[in-house]
Biotite code that builds the C-alpha atoms (Angstrom):
import biotite.structure as struc

atoms = struc.array([
    struc.Atom([43.711, -13.724, 12.493], chain_id="A", res_id=1, res_name="UNK", atom_name="CA", element="C"),
    struc.Atom([43.307, -10.385, 14.216], chain_id="A", res_id=2, res_name="UNK", atom_name="CA", element="C"),
    struc.Atom([40.218, -8.158, 14.030], chain_id="A", res_id=3, res_name="UNK", atom_name="CA", element="C"),
    struc.Atom([40.834, -4.612, 12.817], chain_id="A", res_id=4, res_name="UNK", atom_name="CA", element="C"),
    struc.Atom([38.774, -1.422, 12.649], chain_id="A", res_id=5, res_name="UNK", atom_name="CA", element="C"),
    struc.Atom([40.248, 1.431, 10.575], chain_id="A", res_id=6, res_name="UNK", atom_name="CA", element="C"),
    struc.Atom([39.092, 4.834, 9.375], chain_id="A", res_id=7, res_name="UNK", atom_name="CA", element="C"),
    struc.Atom([40.879, 6.012, 6.255], chain_id="A", res_id=8, res_name="UNK", atom_name="CA", element="C"),
    struc.Atom([40.641, 7.262, 2.693], chain_id="A", res_id=9, res_name="UNK", atom_name="CA", element="C"),
    struc.Atom([40.377, 5.178, -0.457], chain_id="A", res_id=10, res_name="UNK", atom_name="CA", element="C"),
    struc.Atom([43.503, 5.796, -2.577], chain_id="A", res_id=11, res_name="UNK", atom_name="CA", element="C"),
    struc.Atom([42.116, 4.933, -6.053], chain_id="A", res_id=12, res_name="UNK", atom_name="CA", element="C"),
    struc.Atom([38.791, 4.416, -7.818], chain_id="A", res_id=13, res_name="UNK", atom_name="CA", element="C"),
    struc.Atom([37.426, 0.891, -7.421], chain_id="A", res_id=14, res_name="UNK", atom_name="CA", element="C"),
    struc.Atom([37.247, -1.706, -10.170], chain_id="A", res_id=15, res_name="UNK", atom_name="CA", element="C"),
    struc.Atom([34.821, -4.617, -9.784], chain_id="A", res_id=16, res_name="UNK", atom_name="CA", element="C"),
    struc.Atom([36.352, -7.858, -11.034], chain_id="A", res_id=17, res_name="UNK", atom_name="CA", element="C"),
    struc.Atom([35.202, -11.457, -11.183], chain_id="A", res_id=18, res_name="UNK", atom_name="CA", element="C"),
    struc.Atom([37.115, -14.503, -9.999], chain_id="A", res_id=19, res_name="UNK", atom_name="CA", element="C"),
    struc.Atom([37.381, -17.803, -11.882], chain_id="A", res_id=20, res_name="UNK", atom_name="CA", element="C"),
    struc.Atom([34.261, -19.051, -10.100], chain_id="A", res_id=21, res_name="UNK", atom_name="CA", element="C"),
    struc.Atom([32.337, -15.948, -11.239], chain_id="A", res_id=22, res_name="UNK", atom_name="CA", element="C"),
    struc.Atom([32.189, -14.307, -7.809], chain_id="A", res_id=23, res_name="UNK", atom_name="CA", element="C"),
    struc.Atom([32.660, -10.508, -7.795], chain_id="A", res_id=24, res_name="UNK", atom_name="CA", element="C"),
    struc.Atom([35.499, -8.968, -5.814], chain_id="A", res_id=25, res_name="UNK", atom_name="CA", element="C"),
    struc.Atom([37.193, -5.616, -5.259], chain_id="A", res_id=26, res_name="UNK", atom_name="CA", element="C"),
    struc.Atom([40.714, -4.920, -4.058], chain_id="A", res_id=27, res_name="UNK", atom_name="CA", element="C"),
    struc.Atom([41.333, -1.440, -2.705], chain_id="A", res_id=28, res_name="UNK", atom_name="CA", element="C"),
    struc.Atom([44.007, 0.460, -0.846], chain_id="A", res_id=29, res_name="UNK", atom_name="CA", element="C"),
    struc.Atom([43.090, 2.361, 2.301], chain_id="A", res_id=30, res_name="UNK", atom_name="CA", element="C"),
    struc.Atom([45.325, 5.115, 3.733], chain_id="A", res_id=31, res_name="UNK", atom_name="CA", element="C"),
    struc.Atom([45.156, 5.773, 7.479], chain_id="A", res_id=32, res_name="UNK", atom_name="CA", element="C"),
    struc.Atom([46.725, 8.992, 8.806], chain_id="A", res_id=33, res_name="UNK", atom_name="CA", element="C"),
    struc.Atom([48.661, 8.492, 12.039], chain_id="A", res_id=34, res_name="UNK", atom_name="CA", element="C"),
    struc.Atom([50.252, 11.049, 14.358], chain_id="A", res_id=35, res_name="UNK", atom_name="CA", element="C"),
    struc.Atom([50.349, 14.773, 13.720], chain_id="A", res_id=36, res_name="UNK", atom_name="CA", element="C"),
    struc.Atom([52.705, 17.543, 12.690], chain_id="A", res_id=37, res_name="UNK", atom_name="CA", element="C"),
    struc.Atom([56.326, 16.313, 12.607], chain_id="A", res_id=38, res_name="UNK", atom_name="CA", element="C"),
    struc.Atom([55.220, 12.824, 13.671], chain_id="A", res_id=39, res_name="UNK", atom_name="CA", element="C"),
    struc.Atom([52.615, 12.481, 10.903], chain_id="A", res_id=40, res_name="UNK", atom_name="CA", element="C"),
    struc.Atom([52.766, 9.390, 8.742], chain_id="A", res_id=41, res_name="UNK", atom_name="CA", element="C"),
    struc.Atom([50.468, 7.296, 6.590], chain_id="A", res_id=42, res_name="UNK", atom_name="CA", element="C"),
    struc.Atom([49.824, 3.585, 6.977], chain_id="A", res_id=43, res_name="UNK", atom_name="CA", element="C"),
    struc.Atom([48.358, 1.664, 4.037], chain_id="A", res_id=44, res_name="UNK", atom_name="CA", element="C"),
    struc.Atom([46.128, -1.400, 4.087], chain_id="A", res_id=45, res_name="UNK", atom_name="CA", element="C"),
    struc.Atom([45.184, -3.614, 1.175], chain_id="A", res_id=46, res_name="UNK", atom_name="CA", element="C"),
    struc.Atom([41.495, -4.457, 1.578], chain_id="A", res_id=47, res_name="UNK", atom_name="CA", element="C"),
    struc.Atom([39.682, -7.278, -0.201], chain_id="A", res_id=48, res_name="UNK", atom_name="CA", element="C"),
    struc.Atom([35.886, -7.447, -0.494], chain_id="A", res_id=49, res_name="UNK", atom_name="CA", element="C"),
    struc.Atom([33.911, -10.274, -2.073], chain_id="A", res_id=50, res_name="UNK", atom_name="CA", element="C"),
    struc.Atom([30.380, -10.934, -3.297], chain_id="A", res_id=51, res_name="UNK", atom_name="CA", element="C"),
    struc.Atom([27.694, -8.611, -1.839], chain_id="A", res_id=52, res_name="UNK", atom_name="CA", element="C"),
    struc.Atom([30.258, -6.443, -0.045], chain_id="A", res_id=53, res_name="UNK", atom_name="CA", element="C"),
    struc.Atom([32.124, -5.815, -3.301], chain_id="A", res_id=54, res_name="UNK", atom_name="CA", element="C"),
    struc.Atom([28.940, -4.974, -5.193], chain_id="A", res_id=55, res_name="UNK", atom_name="CA", element="C"),
    struc.Atom([27.745, -2.677, -2.371], chain_id="A", res_id=56, res_name="UNK", atom_name="CA", element="C"),
    struc.Atom([31.035, -0.738, -2.472], chain_id="A", res_id=57, res_name="UNK", atom_name="CA", element="C"),
    struc.Atom([30.607, -0.158, -6.213], chain_id="A", res_id=58, res_name="UNK", atom_name="CA", element="C"),
    struc.Atom([26.854, 0.622, -6.010], chain_id="A", res_id=59, res_name="UNK", atom_name="CA", element="C"),
    struc.Atom([27.478, 3.101, -3.169], chain_id="A", res_id=60, res_name="UNK", atom_name="CA", element="C"),
    struc.Atom([29.850, 5.058, -5.414], chain_id="A", res_id=61, res_name="UNK", atom_name="CA", element="C"),
    struc.Atom([32.902, 4.623, -3.190], chain_id="A", res_id=62, res_name="UNK", atom_name="CA", element="C"),
    struc.Atom([35.740, 6.330, -5.042], chain_id="A", res_id=63, res_name="UNK", atom_name="CA", element="C"),
    struc.Atom([39.201, 7.786, -4.600], chain_id="A", res_id=64, res_name="UNK", atom_name="CA", element="C"),
    struc.Atom([39.223, 10.078, -1.570], chain_id="A", res_id=65, res_name="UNK", atom_name="CA", element="C"),
    struc.Atom([36.124, 8.597, 0.099], chain_id="A", res_id=66, res_name="UNK", atom_name="CA", element="C"),
    struc.Atom([36.459, 8.497, 3.879], chain_id="A", res_id=67, res_name="UNK", atom_name="CA", element="C"),
    struc.Atom([35.306, 5.103, 5.170], chain_id="A", res_id=68, res_name="UNK", atom_name="CA", element="C"),
    struc.Atom([35.330, 2.970, 8.288], chain_id="A", res_id=69, res_name="UNK", atom_name="CA", element="C"),
    struc.Atom([36.181, -0.657, 7.684], chain_id="A", res_id=70, res_name="UNK", atom_name="CA", element="C"),
    struc.Atom([36.162, -3.729, 9.899], chain_id="A", res_id=71, res_name="UNK", atom_name="CA", element="C"),
    struc.Atom([37.695, -7.027, 8.993], chain_id="A", res_id=72, res_name="UNK", atom_name="CA", element="C"),
    struc.Atom([40.339, -9.611, 9.676], chain_id="A", res_id=73, res_name="UNK", atom_name="CA", element="C"),
    struc.Atom([43.982, -8.648, 9.369], chain_id="A", res_id=74, res_name="UNK", atom_name="CA", element="C"),
    struc.Atom([46.879, -10.789, 8.227], chain_id="A", res_id=75, res_name="UNK", atom_name="CA", element="C"),
    struc.Atom([50.457, -9.999, 7.284], chain_id="A", res_id=76, res_name="UNK", atom_name="CA", element="C"),
    struc.Atom([51.032, -11.137, 3.717], chain_id="A", res_id=77, res_name="UNK", atom_name="CA", element="C"),
    struc.Atom([54.410, -11.683, 2.048], chain_id="A", res_id=78, res_name="UNK", atom_name="CA", element="C"),
    struc.Atom([54.503, -10.704, -1.632], chain_id="A", res_id=79, res_name="UNK", atom_name="CA", element="C"),
    struc.Atom([57.040, -10.382, -4.450], chain_id="A", res_id=80, res_name="UNK", atom_name="CA", element="C"),
    struc.Atom([57.516, -6.924, -5.951], chain_id="A", res_id=81, res_name="UNK", atom_name="CA", element="C"),
    struc.Atom([57.247, -6.289, -9.701], chain_id="A", res_id=82, res_name="UNK", atom_name="CA", element="C"),
    struc.Atom([60.997, -6.810, -10.179], chain_id="A", res_id=83, res_name="UNK", atom_name="CA", element="C"),
    struc.Atom([60.330, -10.506, -9.505], chain_id="A", res_id=84, res_name="UNK", atom_name="CA", element="C"),
    struc.Atom([63.011, -10.969, -6.844], chain_id="A", res_id=85, res_name="UNK", atom_name="CA", element="C"),
    struc.Atom([62.398, -8.529, -4.006], chain_id="A", res_id=86, res_name="UNK", atom_name="CA", element="C"),
    struc.Atom([59.925, -9.622, -1.361], chain_id="A", res_id=87, res_name="UNK", atom_name="CA", element="C"),
    struc.Atom([58.088, -7.377, 1.055], chain_id="A", res_id=88, res_name="UNK", atom_name="CA", element="C"),
    struc.Atom([55.200, -7.569, 3.509], chain_id="A", res_id=89, res_name="UNK", atom_name="CA", element="C"),
    struc.Atom([51.855, -5.807, 3.518], chain_id="A", res_id=90, res_name="UNK", atom_name="CA", element="C"),
    struc.Atom([48.828, -5.738, 5.766], chain_id="A", res_id=91, res_name="UNK", atom_name="CA", element="C"),
    struc.Atom([45.890, -7.462, 4.085], chain_id="A", res_id=92, res_name="UNK", atom_name="CA", element="C"),
    struc.Atom([42.357, -6.946, 5.388], chain_id="A", res_id=93, res_name="UNK", atom_name="CA", element="C"),
    struc.Atom([39.447, -9.241, 4.497], chain_id="A", res_id=94, res_name="UNK", atom_name="CA", element="C"),
    struc.Atom([36.448, -6.914, 4.674], chain_id="A", res_id=95, res_name="UNK", atom_name="CA", element="C"),
    struc.Atom([33.586, -7.815, 7.005], chain_id="A", res_id=96, res_name="UNK", atom_name="CA", element="C"),
    struc.Atom([31.755, -4.464, 7.169], chain_id="A", res_id=97, res_name="UNK", atom_name="CA", element="C"),
    struc.Atom([32.160, -0.838, 6.142], chain_id="A", res_id=98, res_name="UNK", atom_name="CA", element="C"),
    struc.Atom([30.425, 2.559, 6.242], chain_id="A", res_id=99, res_name="UNK", atom_name="CA", element="C"),
    struc.Atom([30.987, 6.051, 4.924], chain_id="A", res_id=100, res_name="UNK", atom_name="CA", element="C"),
    struc.Atom([32.228, 8.630, 7.433], chain_id="A", res_id=101, res_name="UNK", atom_name="CA", element="C"),
    struc.Atom([30.607, 12.062, 7.149], chain_id="A", res_id=102, res_name="UNK", atom_name="CA", element="C"),
    struc.Atom([32.961, 14.870, 6.079], chain_id="A", res_id=103, res_name="UNK", atom_name="CA", element="C"),
    struc.Atom([30.274, 17.545, 6.155], chain_id="A", res_id=104, res_name="UNK", atom_name="CA", element="C"),
    struc.Atom([32.392, 19.952, 8.218], chain_id="A", res_id=105, res_name="UNK", atom_name="CA", element="C"),
    struc.Atom([35.084, 20.064, 5.526], chain_id="A", res_id=106, res_name="UNK", atom_name="CA", element="C"),
    struc.Atom([32.755, 21.376, 2.850], chain_id="A", res_id=107, res_name="UNK", atom_name="CA", element="C"),
    struc.Atom([32.244, 17.994, 1.184], chain_id="A", res_id=108, res_name="UNK", atom_name="CA", element="C"),
    struc.Atom([29.309, 15.810, 1.995], chain_id="A", res_id=109, res_name="UNK", atom_name="CA", element="C"),
    struc.Atom([29.443, 12.053, 1.899], chain_id="A", res_id=110, res_name="UNK", atom_name="CA", element="C"),
    struc.Atom([26.776, 9.718, 3.183], chain_id="A", res_id=111, res_name="UNK", atom_name="CA", element="C"),
    struc.Atom([26.746, 9.398, 6.961], chain_id="A", res_id=112, res_name="UNK", atom_name="CA", element="C"),
    struc.Atom([27.182, 5.975, 8.540], chain_id="A", res_id=113, res_name="UNK", atom_name="CA", element="C"),
    struc.Atom([23.977, 3.952, 8.671], chain_id="A", res_id=114, res_name="UNK", atom_name="CA", element="C"),
    struc.Atom([24.566, 3.183, 12.338], chain_id="A", res_id=115, res_name="UNK", atom_name="CA", element="C"),
    struc.Atom([27.099, 4.052, 14.982], chain_id="A", res_id=116, res_name="UNK", atom_name="CA", element="C"),
    struc.Atom([30.022, 1.618, 14.646], chain_id="A", res_id=117, res_name="UNK", atom_name="CA", element="C"),
    struc.Atom([30.325, -0.785, 17.555], chain_id="A", res_id=118, res_name="UNK", atom_name="CA", element="C"),
    struc.Atom([34.085, -0.212, 17.672], chain_id="A", res_id=119, res_name="UNK", atom_name="CA", element="C"),
    struc.Atom([33.892, 3.464, 18.680], chain_id="A", res_id=120, res_name="UNK", atom_name="CA", element="C"),
    struc.Atom([35.637, 3.852, 22.015], chain_id="A", res_id=121, res_name="UNK", atom_name="CA", element="C"),
    struc.Atom([34.783, 6.550, 24.555], chain_id="A", res_id=122, res_name="UNK", atom_name="CA", element="C"),
    struc.Atom([38.535, 7.050, 25.108], chain_id="A", res_id=123, res_name="UNK", atom_name="CA", element="C"),
    struc.Atom([40.352, 9.886, 23.397], chain_id="A", res_id=124, res_name="UNK", atom_name="CA", element="C"),
    struc.Atom([42.709, 8.996, 20.527], chain_id="A", res_id=125, res_name="UNK", atom_name="CA", element="C"),
    struc.Atom([45.873, 7.201, 21.584], chain_id="A", res_id=126, res_name="UNK", atom_name="CA", element="C"),
    struc.Atom([49.197, 7.366, 19.796], chain_id="A", res_id=127, res_name="UNK", atom_name="CA", element="C"),
    struc.Atom([50.910, 4.148, 20.863], chain_id="A", res_id=128, res_name="UNK", atom_name="CA", element="C"),
    struc.Atom([54.349, 5.495, 19.916], chain_id="A", res_id=129, res_name="UNK", atom_name="CA", element="C"),
    struc.Atom([54.257, 8.215, 22.578], chain_id="A", res_id=130, res_name="UNK", atom_name="CA", element="C"),
    struc.Atom([51.595, 7.283, 25.115], chain_id="A", res_id=131, res_name="UNK", atom_name="CA", element="C"),
    struc.Atom([50.971, 4.333, 27.369], chain_id="A", res_id=132, res_name="UNK", atom_name="CA", element="C"),
    struc.Atom([47.974, 2.229, 26.470], chain_id="A", res_id=133, res_name="UNK", atom_name="CA", element="C"),
    struc.Atom([45.050, 2.254, 28.919], chain_id="A", res_id=134, res_name="UNK", atom_name="CA", element="C"),
    struc.Atom([44.684, -0.716, 31.220], chain_id="A", res_id=135, res_name="UNK", atom_name="CA", element="C"),
])
């Protein structure tokens, strides 16, 4: 599986659930904004968190609209839509770590990350659709 690091917004309030074995889990949708202006688009990830990570998300008051950084493993999952016949694919992330991203400059204040994420690159943002990747 591939490692992924994404910054995005939570699309709905979280609901802590318990599996058959009694372990807590949370499933959430994360929206990542890509591109800008006429090339703007949104990419969605389905994120799963279990046990302490799930409880920490709930206890930290993560809610719809929260800006977070997540790290985890990524896999492409095939699923059947609600009509029962149509299949589609979605990106599923198994959460390994997360932090709030500060939005202080936009007039809202969320908790700042506890530590600088290790995945932050000194390179400027790259849009792979229009720019060559660095070597």
